[in-house]
C-alpha positions as CSV (number, residue, x, y, z in Angstrom):
1,M,127.5,165.3,19.2
2,K,126.4,163.7,22.1
3,P,129.0,161.9,24.4
4,K,128.5,157.9,23.8
5,L,127.7,156.6,27.4
6,I,126.9,152.5,28.6
7,L,123.9,152.1,30.8
8,G,123.5,149.2,33.2
9,L,119.8,148.9,32.0
10,S,117.9,146.3,34.8
11,G,114.5,146.4,33.5
12,G,113.3,148.1,37.5
13,V,111.8,152.1,37.5
14,D,115.3,153.1,38.3
15,S,117.6,152.4,35.5
16,A,114.8,153.0,33.4
17,V,113.9,156.8,34.2
18,S,117.5,157.1,34.4
19,A,118.0,155.8,30.5
20,A,115.1,158.2,29.9
21,L,116.8,161.7,31.1
22,L,120.5,160.2,29.9
23,R,119.2,160.1,26.4
24,E,118.8,164.2,26.1
25,N,122.4,164.8,26.8
26,Y,124.0,161.2,25.7
27,D,124.8,158.3,22.9
28,V,122.7,156.0,25.7
29,I,123.4,152.1,24.9
30,C,121.2,150.1,27.1
31,V,123.2,146.8,28.4
32,F,121.4,144.4,30.7
33,L,124.0,142.6,33.0
34,D,123.3,137.8,32.4
35,I,123.2,136.2,36.1
36,G,121.8,133.6,34.7
37,L,118.1,134.0,35.8
38,G,115.9,135.6,33.2
39,G,114.9,139.4,33.0
40,S,116.4,140.2,29.7
41,E,113.6,139.8,27.4
42,A,111.8,142.8,30.0
43,A,114.8,145.1,29.4
44,A,114.8,144.5,25.8
45,A,111.6,145.7,26.2
46,L,111.7,148.7,27.6
47,A,114.9,149.6,25.6
48,E,112.9,149.3,22.5
49,D,110.3,151.9,24.3
50,L,113.0,154.4,25.0
51,S,114.2,153.7,21.7
52,L,117.5,153.2,22.6
53,P,120.5,149.9,21.7
54,F,120.4,147.5,23.5
55,R,123.1,143.9,24.3
56,T,123.4,141.5,26.7
57,V,126.5,140.8,29.0
58,D,127.1,137.8,30.5
59,I,128.6,137.9,33.9
60,R,127.2,134.5,35.6
61,D,131.5,133.5,35.7
62,R,132.7,136.8,37.3
63,L,129.8,136.8,40.0
64,E,130.7,133.1,40.7
65,H,134.1,134.2,41.2
66,F,134.2,137.7,43.3
67,V,130.6,137.5,45.4
68,C,129.0,133.7,44.8
69,A,132.1,131.9,46.4
70,D,133.2,135.0,48.7
71,F,129.6,135.1,49.7
72,Q,130.0,131.5,50.6
73,R,132.9,131.1,52.8
74,E,132.5,134.1,55.0
75,Y,129.0,132.8,55.9
76,L,130.9,129.5,56.5
77,A,133.9,131.5,58.5
78,G,130.9,132.6,60.7
79,R,130.8,136.4,59.4
80,T,128.0,137.9,57.5
81,P,128.7,139.4,53.9
82,L,127.6,142.2,51.7
83,P,127.4,140.9,48.4
84,C,126.1,144.6,46.7
85,A,129.3,146.1,47.9
86,R,132.0,143.9,46.5
87,C,129.9,143.2,42.7
88,N,129.6,146.8,42.1
89,P,133.8,147.6,42.5
90,L,134.2,143.6,40.9
91,V,131.9,142.8,38.7
92,K,129.0,145.1,37.6
93,F,131.5,148.9,36.9
94,P,134.0,146.7,35.3
95,A,132.1,144.8,33.3
96,L,129.9,148.5,31.9
97,L,133.9,149.5,31.3
98,E,134.4,147.2,29.5
99,T,131.3,147.5,27.4
100,A,132.5,151.1,27.5
101,E,136.1,150.0,25.8
102,E,134.3,147.5,23.1
103,E,131.2,150.4,22.2
104,D,134.1,153.3,22.1
105,A,131.8,155.2,24.9
106,R,133.5,157.7,27.6
107,Y,130.8,157.3,30.6
108,V,128.9,154.5,32.5
109,A,125.5,154.7,33.8
110,T,123.7,153.6,36.9
111,G,119.9,154.1,38.4
112,H,122.1,154.6,42.0
113,Y,120.9,157.1,44.0
114,A,124.1,158.5,44.8
115,R,126.2,161.5,43.0
116,V,129.8,162.1,41.6
117,T,131.8,165.8,42.0
118,S,135.2,166.8,40.9
119,G,137.3,167.4,44.1
120,P,139.8,170.4,43.8
121,D,142.9,168.0,43.6
122,G,141.5,167.1,40.9
123,R,140.3,163.3,42.2
124,T,136.3,162.5,41.8
125,L,134.1,162.7,45.3
126,L,131.5,159.8,45.6
127,R,128.5,161.9,47.5
128,K,125.6,160.6,49.2
129,G,122.3,160.7,47.4
130,M,118.9,162.0,48.2
131,P,119.0,161.2,52.1
132,A,115.7,159.5,51.9
133,N,117.2,156.6,49.3
134,D,121.2,157.6,49.6
135,Q,122.8,154.2,48.1
136,S,126.3,156.0,48.8
137,Y,127.6,153.4,51.2
138,M,126.9,150.8,48.7
139,L,129.1,152.2,46.2
140,A,132.3,152.8,48.8
141,R,134.4,150.4,47.2
142,L,135.0,151.7,44.1
143,T,137.8,153.3,43.1
144,Q,138.8,156.9,41.4
145,S,139.4,154.4,37.9
146,I,135.6,153.6,38.2
147,L,134.7,156.8,39.7
148,H,136.2,159.3,37.1
149,R,134.1,157.6,34.3
150,A,130.5,157.3,36.5
151,V,127.3,158.6,35.5
152,F,124.5,158.2,38.5
153,P,120.9,160.7,37.5
154,L,119.2,160.1,39.5
155,G,121.8,161.3,42.3
156,G,119.3,164.5,43.0
157,Y,116.1,163.2,42.7
158,E,114.1,160.8,45.5
159,K,112.5,157.9,44.8
160,A,108.7,158.7,44.6
161,Q,109.6,161.5,42.3
162,V,111.4,158.6,40.0
163,R,108.0,156.9,40.2
164,T,106.5,159.6,39.2
165,L,108.5,160.7,36.3
166,A,108.3,157.2,35.2
167,A,104.3,157.3,35.6
168,E,104.3,160.7,33.8
169,L,106.5,158.8,30.3
170,G,104.6,156.5,30.5
171,L,106.8,153.4,31.4
172,S,105.5,150.0,32.2
173,V,107.4,149.5,34.6
174,A,106.3,152.8,36.9
175,A,104.9,150.9,39.3
176,K,107.2,148.0,39.9
177,P,107.8,147.6,42.7
178,D,111.8,147.5,44.0
179,S,113.8,144.3,44.3
180,M,115.3,143.9,47.6
181,E,117.0,141.1,48.1
182,I,120.0,139.8,46.4
183,C,120.5,139.5,42.8
184,F,121.1,135.7,43.2
185,I,118.9,134.8,45.4
186,P,116.1,136.0,44.2
187,D,114.0,133.8,47.2
188,G,115.6,135.6,50.0
189,D,117.0,132.1,51.8
190,Y,120.4,132.5,51.5
191,A,120.6,129.6,54.4
192,A,118.5,127.3,51.7
193,W,121.0,128.6,49.2
194,L,124.0,128.2,50.9
195,D,122.7,124.3,51.6
196,R,122.0,123.9,47.9
197,R,125.8,124.7,47.5
198,G,126.9,122.2,50.3
199,D,129.5,121.8,52.4
200,T,127.6,123.7,55.3
201,P,128.1,122.8,58.7
202,P,125.2,121.0,60.8
203,P,122.9,121.7,63.7
204,G,125.9,122.2,66.8
205,D,124.9,124.1,70.4
206,F,123.5,127.6,71.1
207,I,126.0,128.4,74.4
208,D,126.0,131.0,77.0
209,R,129.5,133.3,77.5
210,D,129.9,130.4,79.8
211,G,129.3,127.6,77.9
212,N,126.4,126.4,79.2
213,V,124.3,124.7,76.4
214,L,121.2,126.8,76.1
215,G,119.9,124.8,73.0
216,R,120.1,123.5,70.0
217,H,120.7,125.6,66.7
218,K,120.6,125.2,62.7
219,G,123.7,125.1,61.4
220,C,125.9,128.4,61.9
221,H,125.5,130.2,58.6
222,H,121.5,130.9,59.5
223,Y,123.0,133.0,62.6
224,T,124.5,136.8,61.9
225,I,125.4,139.1,65.2
226,G,122.8,140.7,67.0
227,Q,120.1,138.8,65.2
228,G,117.5,138.3,67.5
229,R,115.0,136.4,65.8
230,G,114.0,133.0,65.1
231,L,116.6,131.7,67.7
232,G,113.9,129.5,69.5
233,V,115.4,129.9,73.0
234,S,113.9,130.8,75.3
235,G,115.6,132.2,79.1
236,P,114.8,135.0,81.6
237,H,114.9,137.2,79.0
238,R,115.5,137.9,75.2
239,Y,118.3,136.6,73.7
240,F,120.3,137.7,71.1
241,V,123.7,136.5,69.0
242,S,126.6,137.9,70.3
243,A,129.6,135.1,68.7
244,I,129.3,132.6,65.9
245,D,132.2,130.0,66.2
246,P,132.8,127.7,62.9
247,V,135.6,126.0,64.1
248,H,133.9,124.8,67.6
249,N,129.9,124.7,65.6
250,T,128.8,127.1,68.6
251,V,126.4,130.8,68.6
252,T,126.9,132.3,71.9
253,L,123.8,133.9,72.5
254,S,123.8,136.9,75.8
255,D,121.1,139.2,76.7
256,G,122.7,141.7,74.0
257,S,124.5,144.1,76.8
258,D,127.8,142.4,75.6
259,L,126.9,143.6,71.7
260,M,127.4,148.0,72.3
261,A,131.0,148.8,71.1
262,R,133.0,152.4,71.2
263,R,135.9,150.2,69.5
264,V,136.2,148.8,65.6
265,L,138.9,147.0,64.0
266,C,138.5,147.0,60.5
267,A,140.8,145.7,57.1
268,R,141.7,146.5,53.4
269,P,140.6,150.2,53.2
270,N,139.3,151.9,50.4
271,W,140.1,155.7,50.7
272,I,138.4,157.6,47.9
273,A,138.1,161.3,49.0
274,V,141.5,161.4,50.2
275,D,144.8,159.3,49.9
276,G,145.2,157.8,53.2
277,L,145.2,158.8,56.8
278,G,148.0,160.7,58.1
279,E,146.6,161.9,60.9
280,P,144.2,160.8,63.2
281,L,140.4,162.0,61.5
282,A,136.9,163.1,63.1
283,V,134.7,161.7,60.5
284,T,131.2,159.7,60.5
285,V,130.8,156.4,60.2
286,R,128.1,154.7,59.0
287,L,128.2,150.6,60.5
288,R,125.8,149.4,57.6
289,H,123.2,149.6,55.4
290,S,121.0,152.4,57.1
291,R,120.7,156.2,57.6
292,T,122.4,155.6,61.2
293,E,125.9,157.6,61.2
294,T,127.5,158.0,64.1
295,P,130.1,160.6,64.8
296,A,134.1,158.6,65.6
297,V,137.5,159.2,65.3
298,I,139.9,157.2,62.6
299,R,143.4,155.8,62.7
300,S,145.2,153.8,60.6
301,L,147.0,150.7,62.3
302,E,149.8,148.9,60.7
303,G,149.0,146.0,58.5
304,E,146.5,148.2,56.7
305,R,143.8,147.9,59.3
306,V,141.6,151.1,60.1
307,E,140.5,151.7,64.2
308,I,136.8,153.4,64.9
309,A,137.0,155.1,68.1
310,L,133.6,155.9,67.9
311,E,131.8,158.7,70.4
312,E,128.1,156.6,70.8
313,P,128.4,153.1,71.6
314,A,127.4,150.9,68.1
315,R,125.4,148.3,68.0
316,A,126.3,145.0,66.6
317,P,128.9,146.2,64.4
318,T,129.4,142.7,62.5
319,P,132.3,141.4,60.8
320,G,132.3,141.2,57.2
321,Q,129.7,144.1,56.3
322,L,131.2,147.4,55.6
323,A,132.8,150.8,57.1
324,V,131.9,153.7,55.3
325,F,133.5,157.3,56.6
326,Y,132.2,160.2,55.8
327,D,132.8,164.4,55.4
328,G,129.5,166.3,55.6
329,D,127.7,164.3,52.1
330,V,131.0,163.5,50.9
331,V,132.6,159.7,51.3
332,V,135.8,159.6,52.2
333,G,136.1,155.9,52.1
334,S,135.8,152.2,53.5
335,S,137.1,149.5,55.1
336,W,135.9,146.0,55.9
337,I,135.1,145.5,59.8
338,E,136.9,142.7,61.3
339,R,135.7,142.5,65.3
340,S,134.7,144.9,67.6
341,G,135.4,145.5,71.4
342,E,139.0,145.7,73.0
343,G,142.2,144.0,72.9
344,W,144.3,144.9,69.5
345,S,146.7,147.4,68.7
């Protein structure tokens, strides 16, 4: 008898090919996680094409509580949130695991490009997927209890291979474009989404480091650290956002030279490959969702904080984003960026 598995089926090519691969070794039940923006009909049709059972799970309330409300709070606090990295451990995987309990299933799966393996000490290791489309960064908040039951069938594939497989299987989604936007903001205009929810700040002043007014901004929630486009301010050089002050409703601009940092302070670490940091540890670090990794040494500070000392300065480590620590292709852990520069202990 095949072990039972719950697959998150979005209706895209990744989860569709995942379903086709998994059904060879598992008794797969497809689950569409409904956020109230449609898509369940297409996912149901896909499951039918694959001859797999299908059900829908409403996650709107959980998404609002754990992700949407946090997204709003973070932007209004002058930070730049990362909703997918919060959704995975707090909404998506818990919903799949709850469904697994209802269906008496041992495993849950998604179409993420990552891998899990067993470590020598019995813990489950999260590893990178193929370099071109690795998604381990967005999974770095997952806990051992989740990873122990997770299956990622696309971890050894590149996206081009997945599309080829989809075409060979005759799946209707083989050429379906990837979704690049935040799922609950499908038009990509996050500032307009925030405005519709209310309590967003009014226009205010762009200032320089000395407090001189350079122009007017549209509201602090329209900007993120390091941003250089859409500012509408001219001067002796190109301007970049270097600080956001929601209390005084100001956005500080500079020439960008002050955005480079060798030290980054993080909070609330999630350790995966280790129990914690006893001694400083040499790792490579991703400070945003990209393939750029920088050698660094991390060490624990009081109050569940982590200091990153980078071998080379990084541009614009952004409060609210995630720092993910790697040992080769293994995710050591992650921690939320609080600030960068000097002046803490």
